[in-house]
C-alpha positions, -999 to +999 in steps of 0.1 A: +066-290+013+086-290+045+114-314+051+108-343+074+124-336+108+157-355+113+154-382+139+183-383+164+189-418+177+217-427+200+233-459+188+231-490+209+269-491+210+269-459+230+248-475+258+271-505+258+301-483+260+286-465+289+281-497+308+315-510+299+335-479+308+316-471+341+307-439+358+340-421+354+340-421+316+302-419+311+299-381+311+325-378+283+308-405+262+274-389+268+286-355+257+302-369+226+270-388+217+249-358+222+273-336+201+273-362+173+235-365+174+229-327+174+255-322+147+236-346+125+204-326+129+199-304+098+192-267+101+156-256+103+139-259+069+142-228+050+109-213+038+094-235+012+098-227-025+062-217-026+070-185-006+097-175-031+072-182-060+045-162-043+068-133-036+079-133-072+042-133-083+035-105-059+064-085-073+050-090-108+016-078-097+032-048-080+049-040-113+016-042-131+000-020-105+028+006-110+021+005-148-017+008-143-012+037-119+009+055-146-018+047-172-045+060-149-026+092-144-024+097-182-061+088-185-070+114-158-051+141-177-067+131-210-101+134-193-091+168-179-081+179-214-113+167-230-133+185-203-114+216-209-122+214-246-158+208-238-159+238-215-144+260-243-171+248-268-198+254-243-185+289-236-185+296-274-220+283-277-231+306-249-214+336-265-229+327-299-264+325-284-259+359-268-247+374-301-277+359-319-301+375-294-283+409-299-285+405-337-323+398-335-328+428-312-308+451-335-327+438-365-360+446-347-348+480-337-336+488-373-369+478-388-388+500-363-365+529-370-371+526-408-408+524-402-407+556-382-386+573-408-410+563-436-439+576-415-421+608-410-412+613-447-446+605-461-469+619-434-448+647-418-464+677-434-470+664-469-496+638-476-483+631-511-455+637-536-477+665-552-479+683-519-441+680-516-437+696-550-463+723-543-448+730-509-413+734-522-398+768-526-378+759-556-369+731-579-336+726-560-356+722-528-377+695-544-347+676-557-329+678-524-358+664-504-363+636-529-326+627-528-326+628-490-355+604-489-339+580-513-306+580-494-323+574-461-343+546-475-312+530-492-291+533-460-318+517-439-321+489-463-283+484-462-283+483-424-311+457-424-292+437-450-260+437-428-280+427-398-296+398-417-262+386-430-247+387-394-277+369-381-273+341-407-236+338-399-244+334-362-268+306-370-242+288-392-217+292-363-242+278-339-247+247-361-209+242-362-206+246-324-234+221-319-215+195-340-183+203-320-201+199-287-214+164-298-179+154-308-162+167-276-189+152-254-183+118-271-146+123-265-152+130-228-173+099-225-147+078-242-119+091-220-140+084-189-147+049-201-110+043-205-104+058-170-130+035-155-116+005-173-081+012-159-096+017-124-113-017-126-081-034-137-062-016-109-087-027-083-084-063-095-046-062-093-047-046-058-071-072-046-048-100-061-018-084-044-036-083-011-045-120-015-009-129-024+004-110+006-020-129+028-009-162+014+028-153+018+021-143+055+004-176+060+032-196+044+058-178+065+038-184+096+034-221+087+072-224+081+079-207+115+055-230+133+070-260+116+105-248+127+093-244+162+077-279+162+109-294+148+129-276+175+106-290+202+109-326+188+147-322+188+147-311+224+125-340+234+148-364+217+178-348+234+160-351+267+153-388+260+190-394+253+199-377+285+174-397+305+186-430+290+222-421+296+216-409+332+201-443+339+236-457+338+250-431+361+249-431+399+257-394+404+236-372+381+245-336+378+223-312+397+219-275+390+208-249+364+233-262+339+258-290+334+294-282+325+316-305+305+353-310+312+361-287+282+342-258+300+312-257+276+279-250+293+247-270+284+217-249+293+185-267+304+158-267+278+132-240+278+098-246+292+083-215+274+089-222+237+052-214+231+059-178+240+074-173+205+041-183+189+022-158+211+045-130+200+042-140+164+004-136+166+009-098+171+028-092+138+016-059+123+007-043+156+022-008+156+052+003+177+040+025+206+064+040+231+057+025+265+031+001+249+025-033+264-008-044+249-022-055+216-031-019+209+007-011+206+040-025+218+075-012+224+103-039+224+103-048+260+065-045+262+061-072+235+083-096+254+067-088+288+032-092+274+040-125+256+055-141+287+026-128+309+002-149+288+019-180+301+020-168+337+055-154+338+060-119+351+089-099+336+099-062+341+090-037+314+126-029+307+151-045+284+179-036+309+161-052+338+152-083+318+189-090+314+189-101+351+162-128+346+168-164+336+201-178+326+226-169+298+222-189+266+251-194+241+241-185+206+245-220+193+219-232+219+192-207+212+156-221+214+122-205+206+112-183+235+147-172+244+151-134+249+177-119+227+193-085+235+208-059+212+224-025+211+239-025+246+207-040+261+188-011+245+167-034+223+151-068+229+132-095+211+121-131+212+140-159+193+116-180+172+141-204+156+158-207+123+180-177+130+149-154+132+134-134+160+102-113+165+103-078+179+089-043+179+117-024+162+110+013+166+086+042+162+069+042+129+073+004+125+053-026+135+059-059+152+077-081+127+102-109+122+139-101+115+170-122+109+194-126+138+223-125+114+212-095+094+217-059+104+209-067+140+236-094+142+264-069+148+247-054+178+237-087+194+247-086+231+235-120+242+204-141+252+186-152+283+164-183+289+136-181+314+134-213+334 
């Protein structure tokens, strides 16, 4: 909640003193009354506690987002690992299937070779064992042929047995690989589910952070508008005091400013306080060298464009702007005053509460900065457009 603006009321005794002392002493009394009144006005209300709370909440959400991003990175890598394992299993399955096809082909070839050998042994010249005996030249010849036949038959049977064993082993391996594939596929699905869950939570946190940033921006804008309105009311009350006091004087001061006996200058109030609100409306617009439109601004382009919206033409140069308007002491700054920095190399618009809006530099955007922060040391001065 914003603080209620302080009401500055000139005591009745001041008016009586003015009438009693006459014209000669009236200016001194008037300045004293105004100084006392303005001194009693509190500084612009600082941003409400809600902004600090929202910023703390936003920071907490940002921390959660950082943690979720780290978790998502780990989940991504676990999914990659599970996919890698699945790829290895699938490769092994492919190789196993190939070996099984080769084993089946070899088995078929072995069986065909044995069949051909048997045909050759039993039909190749002798139709029976008797013919083998009768056709032999000697007993040794008979024994040798019979031994050769038995050996060939035994060797062929051994080859077939080995191929059968290898085929059976391949089938066992295939069943194990099938089980491994189901397990790894389930692992991949689980890792992806974890990944999606983190992504959903991350999306929710990002959406919440965006909403909080929007609320913070709105609260800051409301505080700035409230500060500007408070400044306007204070100026109106000061003008009322001046008008009431001038009613008792016969020789009002004429000119751009009134000077007190002590040499202090009172600058006439600004007629263009609304320019600050115009410039604030372009927060977030990117800095563009030579830019002077809502598509992009440089520092003097933002000031020139904002004043152009109220019918005031200013040059597109911070150095040239220094020659416009009248000088404003820092303690009399009002929203809409042009503030100059860095040897006139940078310019912005004062918005009240020690803040100003400007287009800082390439790579940045139109934003609000503190007049007493890093820019304070390079502050050259300020000008008020009348």
